[in-house]
N, CA, C and O atoms as a DFTB+ gen file, in Angstrom:
556 C
 N C O
     1  1      22.332       1.205      11.088
     2  2      22.864       1.047       9.795
     3  2      24.205       1.491       9.930
     4  3      24.554       2.503      10.537
     5  1      25.001       0.621       9.285
     6  2      26.542       0.747       9.157
     7  2      26.934       0.932       7.770
     8  3      26.115       0.580       6.921
     9  1      28.055       1.428       7.387
    10  2      28.571       1.337       6.099
    11  2      30.041       1.706       5.951
    12  3      30.659       2.332       6.812
    13  1      30.549       1.287       4.830
    14  2      31.895       1.445       4.560
    15  2      32.268       1.801       3.015
    16  3      31.710       1.192       2.102
    17  1      33.049       2.619       2.810
    18  2      33.362       3.204       1.392
    19  2      34.576       2.592       0.834
    20  3      35.610       2.439       1.485
    21  1      34.402       2.216      -0.504
    22  2      35.421       1.695      -1.267
    23  2      35.503       2.603      -2.589
    24  3      34.774       2.261      -3.520
    25  1      36.282       3.672      -2.747
    26  2      36.273       4.467      -3.781
    27  2      34.992       5.236      -3.741
    28  3      34.688       5.908      -2.756
    29  1      34.205       5.139      -4.854
    30  2      33.010       5.840      -5.033
    31  2      31.867       4.892      -4.681
    32  3      30.701       5.248      -4.846
    33  1      32.170       3.744      -4.222
    34  2      31.032       2.671      -3.894
    35  2      30.922       2.528      -2.277
    36  3      31.946       2.523      -1.593
    37  1      29.762       2.424      -1.760
    38  2      29.509       2.278      -0.462
    39  2      28.798       0.874      -0.305
    40  3      27.984       0.435      -1.117
    41  1      29.160       0.306       0.704
    42  2      28.410      -0.972       1.136
    43  2      27.705      -0.562       2.429
    44  3      28.325      -0.090       3.382
    45  1      26.296      -0.775       2.423
    46  2      25.456      -0.351       3.604
    47  2      24.842      -1.456       3.998
    48  3      24.216      -2.149       3.196
    49  1      24.957      -1.784       5.408
    50  2      24.045      -2.771       6.108
    51  2      23.046      -2.030       6.943
    52  3      23.341      -1.246       7.844
    53  1      21.765      -2.370       6.540
    54  2      20.668      -1.857       7.276
    55  2      20.005      -2.921       8.150
    56  3      19.557      -3.990       7.734
    57  1      20.000      -2.484       9.439
    58  2      19.861      -3.465      10.489
    59  2      18.209      -3.703      10.649
    60  3      17.282      -2.960      10.325
    61  1      18.201      -4.976      11.252
    62  2      16.657      -5.512      11.660
    63  2      15.921      -4.317      12.353
    64  3      16.523      -3.661      13.204
    65  1      14.695      -4.034      12.024
    66  2      13.938      -3.082      12.568
    67  2      14.078      -1.622      11.904
    68  3      13.223      -0.766      12.132
    69  1      15.004      -1.410      11.210
    70  2      15.207      -0.185      10.528
    71  2      14.353      -0.083       9.266
    72  3      14.008      -1.103       8.670
    73  1      14.011       1.130       8.857
    74  2      13.298       1.345       7.726
    75  2      14.207       1.694       6.651
    76  3      15.075       2.547       6.834
    77  1      14.036       0.944       5.265
    78  2      15.075       0.988       4.334
    79  2      15.112       2.412       3.772
    80  3      16.187       3.010       3.815
    81  1      14.090       2.979       3.276
    82  2      13.971       4.192       2.380
    83  2      14.647       5.382       3.354
    84  3      15.481       6.201       2.968
    85  1      14.195       5.302       4.451
    86  2      14.595       6.448       5.425
    87  2      16.013       6.268       5.757
    88  3      16.670       7.302       5.876
    89  1      16.585       5.178       5.923
    90  2      18.020       4.867       6.172
    91  2      18.825       5.328       4.869
    92  3      19.841       6.014       4.986
    93  1      18.356       4.945       3.681
    94  2      19.124       5.233       2.630
    95  2      19.191       6.834       2.278
    96  3      20.160       7.423       1.800
    97  1      17.953       7.374       2.622
    98  2      17.978       8.913       2.489
    99  2      19.018       9.561       3.533
   100  3      19.842      10.414       3.202
   101  1      18.896       9.120       4.657
   102  2      19.928       9.659       5.854
   103  2      21.292       9.431       5.403
   104  3      22.115      10.334       5.546
   105  1      21.627       8.306       4.867
   106  2      23.016       7.858       4.474
   107  2      23.358       8.835       3.371
   108  3      24.462       9.380       3.383
   109  1      22.519       9.076       2.462
   110  2      22.852       9.965       1.258
   111  2      23.233      11.454       1.790
   112  3      24.130      12.125       1.280
   113  1      22.452      11.869       2.855
   114  2      22.554      13.159       3.345
   115  2      23.984      13.305       4.171
   116  3      24.699      14.307       4.146
   117  1      24.208      12.255       4.807
   118  2      25.480      12.156       5.610
   119  2      26.777      12.196       4.863
   120  3      27.818      12.678       5.309
   121  1      26.601      11.576       3.536
   122  2      27.791      11.290       2.750
   123  2      27.704      12.293       1.577
   124  3      28.550      12.230       0.685
   125  1      26.778      13.158       1.542
   126  2      26.563      14.144       0.488
   127  2      26.484      13.385      -1.042
   128  3      26.996      13.930      -2.020
   129  1      25.844      12.178      -1.135
   130  2      25.375      11.616      -2.327
   131  2      24.290      12.240      -2.905
   132  3      23.179      12.149      -2.383
   133  1      24.487      12.895      -3.973
   134  2      23.385      13.792      -4.676
   135  2      23.179      13.105      -6.055
   136  3      22.224      13.437      -6.756
   137  1      23.980      12.241      -6.417
   138  2      23.794      11.475      -7.720
   139  2      24.582      10.126      -7.623
   140  3      25.761       9.994      -7.293
   141  1      23.572       9.021      -8.026
   142  2      24.043       7.729      -7.857
   143  2      23.094       6.596      -8.229
   144  3      21.979       6.800      -8.708
   145  1      23.594       5.406      -7.985
   146  2      22.548       4.332      -8.169
   147  2      22.781       3.195      -7.017
   148  3      23.831       2.998      -6.405
   149  1      21.778       2.629      -6.899
   150  2      21.424       1.717      -5.680
   151  2      21.002       0.263      -6.099
   152  3      20.049       0.067      -6.853
   153  1      21.853      -0.853      -5.509
   154  2      21.332      -2.081      -5.797
   155  2      21.324      -2.896      -4.412
   156  3      22.240      -2.676      -3.619
   157  1      20.393      -3.764      -4.114
   158  2      20.433      -4.338      -2.859
   159  2      19.611      -5.697      -2.752
   160  3      18.808      -5.990      -3.638
   161  1      19.811      -6.471      -1.720
   162  2      18.930      -7.462      -1.282
   163  2      18.802      -7.510       0.136
   164  3      19.542      -6.880       0.892
   165  1      17.732      -8.361       0.559
   166  2      17.594      -8.379       2.040
   167  2      16.213      -9.055       2.346
   168  3      15.693      -9.836       1.549
   169  1      15.685      -8.732       3.472
   170  2      14.378      -9.379       4.036
   171  2      13.623      -8.348       4.665
   172  3      14.194      -7.494       5.344
   173  1      12.178      -8.353       4.470
   174  2      11.395      -7.432       5.171
   175  2      10.056      -8.073       5.455
   176  3       9.567      -8.864       4.648
   177  1       9.476      -7.763       6.542
   178  2       8.075      -8.350       6.961
   179  2       6.949      -7.288       6.958
   180  3       5.833      -7.604       7.370
   181  1       7.199      -6.068       6.519
   182  2       6.328      -5.022       6.468
   183  2       6.830      -3.850       5.392
   184  3       7.775      -3.097       5.628
   185  1       6.096      -3.827       4.263
   186  2       6.391      -3.036       3.111
   187  2       5.247      -2.421       2.615
   188  3       4.129      -2.933       2.687
   189  1       5.531      -1.146       2.024
   190  2       4.554      -0.411       1.165
   191  2       5.142      -0.353      -0.192
   192  3       6.207       0.229      -0.398
   193  1       4.481      -0.935      -1.100
   194  2       4.911      -0.763      -2.564
   195  2       3.806      -0.090      -3.397
   196  3       2.622      -0.168      -3.070
   197  1       4.209       0.533      -4.418
   198  2       3.150       1.183      -5.322
   199  2       3.368       1.051      -6.814
   200  3       4.445       0.691      -7.289
   201  1       2.322       1.350      -7.519
   202  2       2.448       1.289      -8.904
   203  2       1.837       2.565      -9.508
   204  3       0.777       2.955      -9.019
   205  1       2.324       3.171     -10.396
   206  2       1.762       4.536     -10.937
   207  2       0.711       4.191     -12.112
   208  3       0.907       3.486     -13.102
   209  1      -0.490       4.901     -11.718
   210  2      -1.483       4.692     -12.741
   211  2      -1.400       5.825     -13.742
   212  3      -1.663       6.974     -13.386
   213  1      -1.037       5.533     -15.002
   214  2      -0.577       6.528     -15.995
   215  2      -1.976       7.214     -16.495
   216  3      -1.942       8.381     -16.885
   217  1      -2.971       6.626     -16.484
   218  2      -4.322       7.227     -16.857
   219  2      -4.640       8.312     -15.960
   220  3      -4.780       9.463     -16.373
   221  1      -4.766       7.967     -14.669
   222  2      -5.308       8.814     -13.686
   223  2      -4.084       9.688     -13.041
   224  3      -4.335      10.653     -12.318
   225  1      -2.948       9.351     -13.302
   226  2      -1.783      10.157     -12.769
   227  2      -1.555      10.038     -11.344
   228  3      -1.161      11.033     -10.734
   229  1      -1.774       8.827     -10.675
   230  2      -1.802       8.833      -9.259
   231  2      -0.951       7.398      -8.980
   232  3      -0.879       6.528      -9.847
   233  1      -0.318       7.271      -7.651
   234  2       0.122       6.122      -7.245
   235  2      -0.832       5.196      -6.581
   236  3      -1.583       5.762      -5.786
   237  1      -0.987       3.942      -6.707
   238  2      -1.735       3.034      -6.009
   239  2      -0.735       2.297      -5.157
   240  3       0.170       1.620      -5.644
   241  1      -0.929       2.451      -3.900
   242  2      -0.030       1.677      -2.893
   243  2      -0.743       0.557      -2.250
   244  3      -1.967       0.430      -2.305
   245  1       0.102      -0.303      -1.599
   246  2      -0.402      -1.575      -1.080
   247  2       0.639      -1.909       0.024
   248  3       1.848      -2.002      -0.189
   249  1       0.119      -2.055       1.062
   250  2       0.975      -2.602       2.480
   251  2       0.982      -4.141       2.306
   252  3      -0.045      -4.791       2.110
   253  1       2.197      -4.658       2.391
   254  2       2.418      -6.112       2.360
   255  2       3.139      -6.522       3.673
   256  3       4.154      -5.945       4.063
   257  1       2.591      -7.486       4.288
   258  2       3.261      -8.066       5.527
   259  2       3.416      -9.629       5.438
   260  3       2.851     -10.359       4.624
   261  1       4.181      -9.957       6.307
   262  2       4.575     -11.325       6.340
   263  2       6.144     -11.379       5.862
   264  3       6.676     -10.378       5.381
   265  1       6.779     -12.504       6.013
   266  2       8.158     -12.629       5.717
   267  2       8.245     -12.613       4.180
   268  3       7.498     -13.310       3.492
   269  1       9.203     -11.777       3.653
   270  2       9.510     -11.717       2.177
   271  2      10.999     -11.513       2.070
   272  3      11.638     -10.858       2.894
   273  1      11.544     -12.130       0.971
   274  2      12.818     -11.883       0.501
   275  2      12.799     -10.737      -0.347
   276  3      11.964     -10.724      -1.251
   277  1      13.693      -9.629      -0.191
   278  2      13.924      -8.594      -1.079
   279  2      14.848      -9.388      -2.210
   280  3      16.045      -9.561      -1.979
   281  1      14.347      -9.782      -3.228
   282  2      15.252     -10.427      -4.253
   283  2      15.954      -9.490      -5.132
   284  3      16.937      -9.820      -5.796
   285  1      15.429      -8.293      -5.128
   286  2      16.069      -7.075      -5.921
   287  2      15.590      -5.783      -5.459
   288  3      14.387      -5.540      -5.354
   289  1      16.603      -4.862      -5.154
   290  2      16.242      -3.432      -4.693
   291  2      17.127      -2.713      -5.652
   292  3      18.354      -2.807      -5.602
   293  1      16.441      -1.947      -6.584
   294  2      17.342      -1.192      -7.469
   295  2      16.763       0.204      -7.650
   296  3      15.548       0.353      -7.779
   297  1      17.644       1.268      -7.661
   298  2      17.011       2.609      -7.999
   299  2      18.255       3.715      -8.121
   300  3      19.429       3.387      -8.294
   301  1      17.851       4.868      -8.017
   302  2      18.849       5.849      -8.188
   303  2      18.626       7.111      -7.200
   304  3      17.566       7.347      -6.619
   305  1      19.557       7.717      -7.129
   306  2      19.674       9.031      -6.241
   307  2      19.798      10.222      -7.138
   308  3      20.620      10.228      -8.055
   309  1      18.969      11.270      -6.886
   310  2      19.121      12.429      -7.579
   311  2      18.523      13.635      -6.602
   312  3      18.322      13.378      -5.415
   313  1      18.299      14.693      -7.027
   314  2      17.736      15.787      -5.952
   315  2      16.597      16.377      -6.718
   316  3      16.398      16.307      -7.931
   317  1      15.825      17.021      -5.721
   318  2      14.622      17.862      -6.342
   319  2      14.450      18.937      -5.186
   320  3      14.287      18.619      -4.008
   321  1      14.502      20.233      -5.645
   322  2      14.462      21.366      -4.848
   323  2      15.310      21.294      -3.630
   324  3      14.899      21.538      -2.495
   325  1      16.666      20.902      -3.979
   326  2      17.730      20.972      -3.064
   327  2      17.687      19.804      -2.145
   328  3      18.531      19.796      -1.248
   329  1      16.865      18.839      -2.216
   330  2      16.771      17.823      -1.191
   331  2      17.188      16.480      -1.974
   332  3      17.034      16.380      -3.191
   333  1      17.750      15.416      -1.144
   334  2      17.936      14.215      -1.750
   335  2      16.369      13.433      -2.276
   336  3      15.340      13.432      -1.601
   337  1      16.519      12.876      -3.481
   338  2      15.301      12.304      -4.002
   339  2      15.706      10.897      -4.398
   340  3      16.561      10.657      -5.250
   341  1      15.016       9.970      -3.705
   342  2      15.511       8.544      -3.989
   343  2      14.327       7.867      -4.883
   344  3      13.170       8.030      -4.495
   345  1      14.544       7.213      -5.909
   346  2      13.591       6.422      -6.694
   347  2      13.999       5.084      -6.703
   348  3      14.976       4.677      -7.332
   349  1      13.207       4.349      -5.963
   350  2      13.591       2.876      -5.721
   351  2      12.543       1.939      -6.017
   352  3      11.392       2.092      -5.607
   353  1      12.982       0.816      -6.835
   354  2      11.903      -0.197      -7.051
   355  2      12.316      -1.493      -6.340
   356  3      13.488      -1.631      -5.990
   357  1      11.367      -2.484      -6.103
   358  2      11.862      -3.572      -5.485
   359  2      10.974      -4.830      -5.911
   360  3       9.801      -4.649      -6.238
   361  1      11.517      -6.054      -5.904
   362  2      11.021      -7.301      -6.327
   363  2      11.125      -8.135      -5.009
   364  3      12.203      -8.277      -4.431
   365  1       9.963      -8.675      -4.564
   366  2       9.928      -9.452      -3.265
   367  2       9.397     -10.933      -3.674
   368  3       8.659     -11.133      -4.639
   369  1       9.847     -11.869      -2.861
   370  2       9.323     -13.294      -2.881
   371  2       8.744     -13.772      -1.539
   372  3       9.336     -13.653      -0.466
   373  1       7.710     -14.243      -1.678
   374  2       7.064     -14.725      -0.464
   375  2       7.322     -16.211      -0.145
   376  3       8.089     -16.828      -0.883
   377  1       6.749     -16.821       0.882
   378  2       7.093     -18.095       1.266
   379  2       6.609     -19.243       0.235
   380  3       7.022     -20.402       0.223
   381  1       5.656     -18.682      -0.616
   382  2       5.255     -19.584      -1.593
   383  2       6.094     -19.619      -3.011
   384  3       5.852     -20.296      -4.010
   385  1       7.092     -18.732      -2.798
   386  2       8.061     -18.477      -3.967
   387  2       7.432     -17.493      -5.071
   388  3       7.977     -17.369      -6.168
   389  1       6.395     -16.879      -4.770
   390  2       5.680     -16.001      -5.662
   391  2       6.264     -14.606      -5.421
   392  3       6.561     -14.167      -4.310
   393  1       6.403     -13.919      -6.653
   394  2       7.201     -12.706      -6.706
   395  2       6.203     -11.585      -7.055
   396  3       5.307     -11.790      -7.874
   397  1       6.356     -10.400      -6.434
   398  2       5.514      -9.130      -6.636
   399  2       6.594      -7.988      -6.508
   400  3       7.615      -8.132      -5.836
   401  1       6.306      -6.911      -7.164
   402  2       7.232      -5.634      -7.163
   403  2       6.440      -4.429      -7.370
   404  3       5.226      -4.433      -7.576
   405  1       7.256      -3.297      -7.299
   406  2       6.732      -2.104      -7.620
   407  2       7.719      -0.963      -7.079
   408  3       8.913      -1.155      -6.848
   409  1       7.127       0.107      -6.932
   410  2       7.954       1.342      -6.462
   411  2       7.912       1.070      -4.972
   412  3       6.862       0.795      -4.391
   413  1       9.229       1.167      -4.303
   414  2       9.394       1.039      -2.851
   415  2       9.064       2.383      -2.144
   416  3       9.731       3.396      -2.351
   417  1       7.977       2.340      -1.281
   418  2       7.674       3.386      -0.476
   419  2       8.307       3.286       0.888
   420  3       8.901       4.235       1.400
   421  1       8.167       2.152       1.440
   422  2       8.896       1.719       2.761
   423  2       9.103       0.392       2.838
   424  3       8.447      -0.336       2.093
   425  1      10.010      -0.147       3.712
   426  2      10.301      -1.508       4.139
   427  2      10.983      -1.695       5.374
   428  3      12.090      -1.163       5.446
   429  1      10.566      -2.343       6.380
   430  2      11.154      -2.539       7.688
   431  2      11.960      -3.931       7.527
   432  3      11.439      -4.983       7.158
   433  1      13.220      -3.770       7.842
   434  2      13.984      -4.978       7.735
   435  2      13.710      -6.019       8.870
   436  3      13.678      -5.739      10.069
   437  1      13.521      -7.235       8.337
   438  2      13.179      -8.264       9.360
   439  2      14.436      -9.193       9.704
   440  3      14.426      -9.903      10.709
   441  1      15.430      -9.155       8.892
   442  2      16.617     -10.001       8.934
   443  2      17.813      -9.016       8.594
   444  3      18.330      -8.403       9.529
   445  1      18.253      -8.843       7.369
   446  2      19.238      -7.991       6.991
   447  2      18.840      -7.396       5.699
   448  3      18.001      -7.945       4.985
   449  1      19.396      -6.333       5.394
   450  2      19.357      -5.548       3.973
   451  2      20.685      -5.060       3.777
   452  3      21.226      -4.242       4.521
   453  1      21.231      -5.602       2.705
   454  2      22.731      -5.292       2.171
   455  2      22.423      -4.465       0.803
   456  3      21.789      -4.927      -0.146
   457  1      22.995      -3.134       0.874
   458  2      22.832      -2.454      -0.218
   459  2      24.090      -1.776      -0.692
   460  3      24.859      -1.256       0.116
   461  1      24.312      -1.771      -1.996
   462  2      25.435      -1.062      -2.519
   463  2      25.030       0.367      -3.152
   464  3      24.169       0.359      -4.031
   465  1      25.550       1.483      -2.791
   466  2      25.251       2.671      -3.461
   467  2      26.640       3.159      -3.993
   468  3      27.648       3.311      -3.303
   469  1      26.501       3.414      -5.558
   470  2      27.637       3.970      -6.255
   471  2      27.368       5.496      -6.360
   472  3      26.312       5.919      -6.831
   473  1      28.277       6.242      -5.942
   474  2      28.218       7.766      -6.035
   475  2      28.729       8.086      -7.292
   476  3      29.780       7.590      -7.699
   477  1      27.964       9.000      -8.038
   478  2      28.481       9.512      -9.387
   479  2      28.677      10.933      -9.108
   480  3      27.813      11.565      -8.501
   481  1      29.825      11.507      -9.538
   482  2      30.151      12.912      -9.326
   483  2      29.020      13.701     -10.119
   484  3      28.536      13.237     -11.152
   485  1      28.637      14.891      -9.590
   486  2      27.738      15.704     -10.260
   487  2      26.361      15.681      -9.490
   488  3      26.225      15.195      -8.367
   489  1      25.351      16.270     -10.236
   490  2      24.005      16.443      -9.624
   491  2      23.015      16.602     -10.848
   492  3      23.154      17.404     -11.770
   493  1      22.003      15.700     -10.687
   494  2      20.849      15.858     -11.510
   495  2      19.614      16.121     -10.617
   496  3      19.375      15.470      -9.600
   497  1      18.808      17.188     -11.109
   498  2      17.666      17.589     -10.476
   499  2      16.380      16.934     -11.070
   500  3      16.395      16.282     -12.114
   501  1      15.417      17.131     -10.420
   502  2      14.061      16.608     -10.993
   503  2      13.037      17.780     -11.017
   504  3      13.221      18.746     -10.276
   505  1      12.052      17.724     -11.781
   506  2      10.909      18.481     -11.763
   507  2       9.640      17.825     -12.090
   508  3       9.585      16.770     -12.721
   509  1       8.696      18.418     -11.685
   510  2       7.275      17.683     -11.882
   511  2       6.863      18.118     -13.398
   512  3       6.955      19.259     -13.850
   513  1       6.412      17.020     -14.052
   514  2       5.950      17.058     -15.356
   515  2       4.464      16.917     -15.353
   516  3       3.958      15.818     -15.126
   517  1       3.718      18.012     -15.602
   518  2       2.317      17.938     -15.579
   519  2       1.604      16.924     -16.537
   520  3       0.502      16.461     -16.242
   521  1       2.230      16.605     -17.638
   522  2       1.667      15.841     -18.695
   523  2       1.883      14.347     -18.143
   524  3       0.982      13.532     -18.339
   525  1       2.952      13.992     -17.516
   526  2       3.301      12.650     -17.133
   527  2       2.663      12.390     -15.801
   528  3       2.178      11.289     -15.540
   529  1       2.656      13.355     -14.985
   530  2       2.267      13.402     -13.612
   531  2       3.333      12.745     -12.627
   532  3       3.005      12.087     -11.639
   533  1       4.519      12.973     -12.972
   534  2       5.574      12.337     -12.168
   535  2       6.770      13.425     -12.124
   536  3       6.921      14.270     -13.006
   537  1       7.514      13.313     -11.106
   538  2       8.797      13.901     -10.954
   539  2       9.859      13.393     -11.921
   540  3      10.321      12.270     -11.718
   541  1      10.290      14.115     -12.952
   542  2      11.122      13.589     -13.916
   543  2      12.421      14.278     -13.906
   544  3      12.524      15.422     -13.465
   545  1      13.563      13.514     -14.450
   546  2      14.845      13.980     -14.631
   547  2      14.864      15.346     -15.467
   548  3      14.256      15.508     -16.525
   549  1      15.654      16.296     -14.828
   550  2      15.822      17.588     -15.610
   551  2      17.152      17.555     -16.178
   552  3      18.105      18.029     -15.560
   553  1      17.289      16.952     -17.474
   554  2      18.556      17.037     -17.847
   555  2      18.941      18.119     -18.950
   556  3      20.109      18.230     -19.324
């Protein structure tokens, strides 16, 4: 992973073979980004995405393999219990031009992954909401 800063915006290049979520979390720790938003594109051949079941209050995850374009990667950076907390969603397109998406748990880069992170001054924490079953913003 390499990156360059322009004001409060960083351009990040995540290289072939690197895992996207882990790389972004490491970047945020290195650059002390505790609040911000993420947008990106790229390619991956091994991903795990999920969707939250609101009735049962559990995530359902699925591994996806094969070449996929990351047509949209979007999310935010906050904190929880003093640690960086990433909430990222992804939309993918396969070789048949069919799209699928969900919460991004992990993605291994197969070509490139180009991500912009905009750092917002401040910090917003999260806490677990028993009623919702998720870690929600604590505003």
